[in-house]
N, C-alpha and C positions, 0 to 999 in steps of 0.2 A: 580552536574549533571555529569553523567558518559557517555561520548561519546566514542565510539569505535574508530572511525576515524573522518570523517566530517559529516557523514549523519545519524548515528544511536545513539540514546540516550537510554540506558537501564534502566534509573532511574524508569520508570513506572514498568517494569518487575521485577526489583529487589525488589521493594516495594511489588508488587503483590505476589511474591514468597517467601516473607520474607527472601530474600538474599540466598535462597537455590539454589545453583549452578546447580544441576541436574535438578530441576524444571524449572529453567530459560532456560537451554538448550533444555529441552523438548518442551517448548512453542516456542522457536525459530525454532526447527525442524518442528513443526506443522505449523507455519507461512510460513516457506520456502516451504513446500509441497503444502499447500493451495494456497498461493499467486502465486506460479509458474503456477499452472493450471488456476486460475481465471484470472490473467493478461495475460497469454498466450492465453486464449480464447478470451479475449477482443481484443488483438492485432490481432489475426487471423480473427476475425469477425468485425473488426473496420468499414469496408466500408458498411457492410450489416445490422448491428445491429440496431434495432429500438431504438428510444430515450427513450421510456418507459422501454425497457429492460436494456438499459445502465444505466438508473437512478437507477433501482432496484439493479443491480450489484454493481454500485459504492456505493450506500447507504450501502450495506452489507460489503463492504471492509473497510469502515471508522473505525469501532472499531478495526479491526484486524490490520490495519496499525498504529493505535495509540498505541496498546500494543506492536507492534514490535519496535516502537520508531524511525521509519524512518522520520526524520525531514523534514517538508514541505509536505509530501505526503497526510496527512489527509486534509490539507488546499486545495491542488489542487483538491482533490475529492469533497470537498464542493463547489469549483468554478464550477466544472462540473455539479453538481446538480443544482446550481443556474442558470447556463447558460441554462440548459434544462428546468427549470421551467419558465425562462424568454423567452423561445422559440428563443434563439440565433441561429445564422447560424450554420448548421452542421459542416462546415469547422472549425469554431472557437472552437467548442466543441471537435472535433477530434484532434485539435492541442493541447488542454488541456489534452486530453486522452493520446496522445503521450508523453507528458511531464510526466504524472503520470507513465506510463509504463517504461519509461527511468529511472526515479528516483527510482522506485520500484526495477528495475534490479540492480542498483548501490547499493541500500540499501541491497538487498539480498546478493550481493557479500561481503559486509562488515559483515553481520551476519554469512554467511558461513565462513569467515576468523575467526570470533570469536570462532566458534565451533571447528576449527582446522582441 
């Protein structure tokens, strides 16, 4: 298991890219640009977004966060989906969203460090 620091594990990407460093870095760059916008939009609209829209966005982020290797982030996104399905209080869901946004930011910093 190849961890960059404490939050990112590149094992999935290494296997997916057949250990091709240029392809690996390409996918990291794609994740960084996509995730920055998607998580930024979620943060910006956190108080006004509908639960249906939040569910859709979180669901679409799960595979991306998995391939990026940010440990714990896909699980938090699943928790958010489950909370929305179970009609949990909005405050509880937003607290989980805040955790996901924070964890993603820290993971993105580690990925950026890897790129140099």
